[in-house]
C-alpha positions as CSV (number, residue, x, y, z in Angstrom):
1,M,174.4,99.9,-0.5
2,E,177.2,101.8,-0.9
3,T,180.4,101.1,-2.6
4,A,182.1,101.1,0.7
5,Q,179.5,99.3,3.0
6,L,179.6,96.7,-0.1
7,L,183.5,96.1,0.1
8,C,183.5,95.6,4.0
9,A,180.1,93.1,3.9
10,L,182.2,90.9,1.0
11,C,185.6,91.4,3.0
12,A,183.8,90.5,6.7
13,A,182.8,87.0,5.4
14,K,186.0,84.6,5.5
15,G,187.0,82.6,2.6
16,G,190.1,81.0,1.8
17,S,191.3,78.8,-1.4
18,G,189.4,75.3,-1.1
19,A,186.9,77.1,1.6
20,E,185.1,79.7,0.1
21,S,181.2,78.9,1.0
22,T,180.6,81.6,3.3
23,A,182.0,84.4,0.7
24,A,180.4,82.9,-2.0
25,Q,176.9,83.0,-0.2
26,T,177.6,85.9,0.7
27,A,178.2,87.3,-2.8
28,L,175.2,85.8,-3.7
29,S,173.2,87.2,-1.3
30,L,174.1,91.0,-2.0
31,T,173.6,90.4,-6.0
32,G,169.8,90.3,-4.6
33,L,169.4,88.2,-7.9
34,P,166.9,85.0,-7.9
35,G,168.6,81.7,-8.9
36,G,172.0,81.5,-7.7
37,Q,173.6,78.2,-7.9
38,V,177.0,76.6,-6.8
39,D,179.3,73.9,-8.2
40,A,181.3,70.9,-7.2
41,L,184.3,73.1,-6.7
42,G,182.6,75.8,-4.6
43,N,182.0,78.7,-7.9
44,A,178.9,80.6,-7.2
45,W,176.9,82.2,-10.0
46,V,173.5,84.0,-11.0
47,T,172.4,84.5,-14.4
48,F,169.8,87.3,-15.8
49,G,169.4,88.8,-19.1
50,A,168.3,87.7,-22.3
51,E,167.7,84.0,-21.8
52,N,168.3,83.5,-25.7
53,G,171.0,86.1,-26.6
54,P,174.9,85.8,-26.8
55,H,176.6,85.0,-23.4
56,L,178.6,86.9,-21.6
57,L,180.4,86.0,-18.3
58,L,182.0,88.5,-15.8
59,E,183.9,86.9,-13.3
60,A,185.9,88.0,-10.1
61,H,187.3,85.2,-7.9
62,I,185.9,85.1,-4.2
63,D,188.7,83.4,-2.1
64,Q,191.3,84.9,-0.2
65,I,194.9,84.4,0.8
66,G,195.0,82.6,4.4
67,M,196.8,79.5,6.0
68,I,195.7,75.8,6.4
69,V,196.8,74.0,10.2
70,T,199.4,71.1,9.7
71,H,200.0,70.0,13.2
72,I,200.6,71.0,16.5
73,D,204.2,70.7,17.9
74,K,205.3,69.2,21.3
75,D,205.0,73.0,23.0
76,G,201.5,73.4,21.5
77,F,202.3,76.0,18.9
78,V,199.9,75.9,15.8
79,R,202.2,75.1,13.0
80,F,200.7,76.2,9.2
81,A,201.3,76.4,5.5
82,P,200.1,79.3,3.5
83,C,197.0,79.2,1.0
84,G,198.2,81.9,-1.3
85,G,200.6,84.6,-1.5
86,L,201.2,85.3,1.9
87,D,204.0,87.7,2.5
88,V,206.4,86.4,5.2
89,R,207.5,89.7,6.4
90,T,204.0,90.7,7.6
91,L,203.8,87.4,9.6
92,P,205.6,87.9,12.8
93,G,203.4,89.1,15.3
94,S,200.4,89.2,13.4
95,P,197.6,88.2,15.3
96,V,195.3,85.4,13.6
97,E,192.0,83.9,13.6
98,I,191.5,80.4,13.4
99,Y,188.6,78.9,12.1
100,A,188.6,75.5,14.1
101,Q,186.1,72.6,13.3
102,G,183.0,72.8,15.4
103,A,184.0,76.2,17.0
104,S,181.2,78.8,17.4
105,E,183.3,81.7,16.5
106,P,187.1,82.1,15.7
107,L,189.7,81.0,18.1
108,P,192.3,83.8,18.8
109,G,196.0,83.7,18.0
110,V,199.3,85.6,17.1
111,V,202.2,84.8,14.8
112,S,205.5,84.2,17.1
113,S,208.0,86.5,16.7
114,V,211.8,86.3,18.0
115,P,212.3,89.6,19.9
116,P,215.1,91.8,18.6
117,H,217.0,91.7,21.8
118,L,217.0,87.7,21.6
119,N,218.5,87.5,17.7
120,Q,221.6,86.5,18.9
121,N,223.2,86.0,15.3
122,G,222.2,89.7,14.4
123,T,220.9,88.5,11.0
124,K,218.3,90.6,9.3
125,E,217.0,87.9,7.0
126,L,213.5,86.8,7.0
127,P,212.4,84.1,8.6
128,D,211.2,80.9,6.2
129,M,207.5,80.3,6.5
130,A,207.9,76.7,7.6
131,D,209.7,78.1,10.8
132,L,206.8,80.1,11.9
133,A,204.0,78.9,14.7
134,V,201.0,80.6,15.8
135,D,200.7,80.5,19.8
136,A,197.0,79.9,20.6
137,G,197.9,80.2,24.4
138,L,196.8,76.4,24.9
139,S,199.1,73.7,25.9
140,K,199.5,70.4,23.3
141,E,197.0,68.7,24.8
142,E,194.8,71.3,25.1
143,A,195.5,72.6,21.4
144,E,194.8,69.1,19.9
145,K,191.3,68.8,21.6
146,R,190.3,72.1,19.6
147,I,192.4,72.4,16.6
148,H,192.9,70.1,13.8
149,P,194.6,69.7,10.5
150,G,193.3,71.5,7.7
151,D,191.3,74.0,9.8
152,R,191.9,77.3,8.3
153,M,193.6,80.6,9.6
154,F,193.2,84.0,8.2
155,L,195.5,87.3,9.7
156,R,192.9,89.1,11.7
157,Y,191.5,92.1,10.4
158,T,188.5,94.5,10.6
159,P,187.0,96.1,7.2
160,K,187.4,100.0,7.6
161,T,186.4,103.5,5.5
162,L,189.6,105.5,5.3
163,L,189.3,109.3,5.1
164,G,187.7,110.1,1.5
165,T,186.5,107.4,-0.9
166,R,188.8,105.0,0.3
167,V,188.4,101.3,2.3
168,V,190.7,99.4,3.8
169,S,190.8,95.4,4.6
170,G,192.0,92.0,4.2
171,A,190.5,90.3,1.5
172,L,189.7,93.2,-0.7
173,D,192.0,90.9,-3.4
174,D,189.7,90.3,-4.8
175,R,186.5,90.9,-2.9
176,A,187.3,94.6,-4.7
177,G,186.2,92.7,-8.2
178,G,183.0,91.0,-6.8
179,A,182.0,94.1,-5.3
180,S,182.3,95.6,-9.0
181,L,180.4,92.5,-10.5
182,I,177.5,93.3,-8.0
183,L,177.3,97.3,-8.8
184,C,177.5,96.2,-12.4
185,A,174.2,93.8,-12.2
186,Q,172.6,96.8,-9.8
187,M,173.2,99.0,-12.8
188,L,171.8,96.9,-15.6
189,K,168.9,95.6,-13.7
190,D,166.1,98.1,-15.1
191,V,168.0,98.0,-18.8
192,P,166.4,95.8,-21.4
193,L,169.6,93.7,-22.4
194,S,170.4,91.9,-25.9
195,C,172.6,89.6,-23.9
196,R,172.6,86.9,-21.0
197,V,174.9,87.9,-18.4
198,T,176.5,85.6,-15.6
199,L,178.0,86.9,-12.6
200,L,180.6,84.2,-11.7
201,F,182.6,84.4,-8.2
202,A,185.0,81.7,-8.4
203,T,187.2,79.7,-6.2
204,R,190.8,79.0,-5.8
205,E,192.3,81.5,-7.6
206,E,194.9,81.9,-5.1
207,V,196.5,78.3,-5.6
208,G,196.0,77.9,-9.8
209,G,192.6,79.2,-10.7
210,Q,191.0,76.0,-10.7
211,G,187.1,77.1,-10.5
212,A,187.6,79.6,-13.6
213,K,188.6,77.1,-15.7
214,T,186.2,74.0,-14.3
215,A,183.0,76.8,-14.1
216,A,183.8,78.5,-17.5
217,F,183.5,75.2,-19.0
218,G,180.3,74.5,-17.7
219,L,178.7,77.8,-18.8
220,S,180.3,77.9,-21.7
221,P,180.4,81.6,-22.2
222,D,180.7,83.3,-25.5
223,A,183.0,86.0,-23.9
224,A,184.2,87.0,-20.6
225,I,185.2,89.8,-18.7
226,C,187.7,89.1,-15.7
227,V,188.3,91.4,-12.6
228,D,190.9,91.4,-10.3
229,V,193.5,94.0,-8.2
230,G,196.4,95.5,-9.8
231,F,199.4,97.1,-8.5
232,A,198.8,100.7,-6.9
233,D,201.1,103.4,-6.0
234,Q,203.1,103.6,-3.0
235,P,206.0,104.3,-1.2
236,G,208.8,101.8,-2.3
237,A,206.7,101.0,-5.3
238,K,208.0,101.4,-9.2
239,P,206.1,103.9,-10.6
240,A,206.5,101.9,-13.8
241,A,204.8,99.2,-12.5
242,T,201.8,100.6,-10.5
243,K,198.6,102.9,-11.5
244,P,197.6,105.9,-8.9
245,L,194.7,105.1,-6.7
246,G,191.5,106.4,-8.2
247,S,193.1,106.9,-11.7
248,G,190.0,104.1,-12.6
249,A,189.1,101.1,-14.3
250,M,192.9,99.2,-15.6
251,I,192.3,97.7,-19.0
252,G,194.5,94.9,-19.5
253,T,196.4,94.3,-22.6
254,A,198.6,91.0,-22.9
255,P,199.1,88.2,-25.7
256,I,196.0,86.0,-24.4
257,L,193.6,89.1,-24.3
258,N,191.4,89.6,-26.4
259,R,192.5,92.7,-28.8
260,A,188.7,93.4,-30.0
261,M,187.3,93.4,-26.3
262,V,190.3,95.3,-25.2
263,G,189.4,98.2,-27.8
264,R,186.1,97.9,-27.3
265,L,186.6,98.4,-23.7
266,A,188.9,102.0,-24.0
267,S,186.6,103.0,-26.7
268,L,184.0,102.7,-24.3
269,A,185.6,104.3,-21.8
270,E,186.3,107.0,-23.9
271,R,182.6,107.6,-24.9
272,E,181.4,107.0,-21.4
273,G,183.6,109.5,-19.7
274,I,185.1,106.4,-17.4
275,P,188.2,107.0,-16.2
276,Y,191.1,104.4,-17.0
277,T,194.7,103.7,-17.5
278,W,196.3,100.5,-19.8
279,D,197.6,97.7,-18.0
280,V,200.1,96.3,-20.4
281,M,201.5,92.6,-19.7
282,G,204.1,91.0,-22.1
283,G,203.1,87.3,-20.8
284,S,200.5,85.9,-19.1
285,T,198.5,88.0,-16.9
286,G,198.6,85.7,-13.6
287,T,194.9,86.5,-12.9
288,D,191.8,83.7,-13.9
289,C,191.6,85.3,-17.6
290,D,194.7,82.7,-18.3
291,E,192.2,79.8,-17.3
292,V,189.3,81.2,-18.9
293,A,190.8,82.3,-22.3
294,V,191.5,78.8,-22.8
295,T,188.5,77.2,-22.0
296,K,187.2,74.4,-24.5
297,S,187.9,76.2,-27.5
298,G,188.9,79.2,-26.5
299,V,186.7,82.2,-25.0
300,P,187.3,85.9,-25.9
301,T,188.5,87.1,-22.9
302,A,189.4,91.0,-21.3
303,L,190.9,91.8,-18.0
304,L,189.9,94.7,-15.6
305,S,191.8,95.4,-13.1
306,I,191.1,97.6,-9.7
307,P,194.6,99.5,-8.3
308,Q,195.2,98.2,-4.8
309,R,197.8,99.1,-2.6
310,S,199.3,96.5,-0.1
311,M,198.5,93.6,-1.6
312,H,198.3,90.2,0.3
313,T,198.2,91.9,3.0
314,A,195.6,92.3,6.3
315,A,195.7,95.8,5.2
316,E,194.9,96.1,1.6
317,I,193.6,99.4,0.0
318,V,191.1,100.5,-2.9
319,D,189.4,103.3,-3.9
320,T,185.4,103.2,-4.2
321,K,185.8,105.7,-7.5
322,D,187.9,102.6,-9.2
323,V,185.5,99.8,-8.1
324,E,182.9,102.1,-9.4
325,A,184.5,102.6,-12.5
326,V,185.0,99.1,-13.6
327,A,181.3,98.6,-12.7
328,R,180.3,101.2,-14.8
329,L,182.7,100.1,-17.8
330,M,181.6,96.4,-17.5
331,A,177.7,97.8,-17.6
332,A,178.2,99.7,-20.5
333,Y,179.8,96.8,-22.6
334,A,176.7,94.5,-21.6
335,K,174.5,97.3,-23.1
336,E,176.0,96.7,-26.4
337,V,176.2,92.8,-26.9
338,H,173.8,91.5,-29.2
339,N,172.9,89.0,-31.3
340,A,175.5,88.5,-34.6
């Protein structure tokens, strides 16, 4: 499967925080590896390589931002709370899919938007998330029969390839990271390894990283590389805070990350001709690295990121060349992990 097809297949499987089972099973199946497992929090992983070698964990989170139904109001509108960092600017007028309990397919809806003609206050302020509601075209009685508190909703999107080597879709945060793990495994499938490699598709990153924290505790790796998305260049974004699409892997450096691993990744990128940029952070990383690194008595951890435009929207954009660069760099690292 080509990288763009892999990305589209992963993004098509919906999986909000705390309800990732469909997306996690899709990721496991796409690895093509036997022996996949799922734990109590829904984390999915598969292990290959040297059974008794050092244990290298490669991790990406499998959940995506979304919404959870809180109640149906007196007029039949579906009220909701965000699961993850939804951008309120993108919501009014957006079509959604409601994954209702017992329904064979998602129900359509749209986030209500007050027309500018009726904006009597003339304000340009953004609405509060709590004031927004989804119109499913139903009365209160009909809606309560089909939609229930706790049902999940997502902004509607269709994964597509753009011109060149770019893909647009919702959920590329962090299915792009998941794709890089799968590509890395494909690169290593015929390579005799001295280490044991676990691919971990972790849950709940968008709401606190609980999946990565508990999974890393159970798996007890000797070292870990986490993959997430970073900020790509685009109009309106400060150049100093972004990296160009197509510039390769973003190698993170931050106080919580292991300096030796970071330096080794950069050296391997130079040696192998893998394009990369530096992603420097003065505090926490805002990724699952922050949870994995402090598991048990500590895990040496590194961060690789994939530049992404329009993060936390239904139209996120990544370049397949960057996904592949991250996969190549992890594969190069895994090949050189040996027993001390």
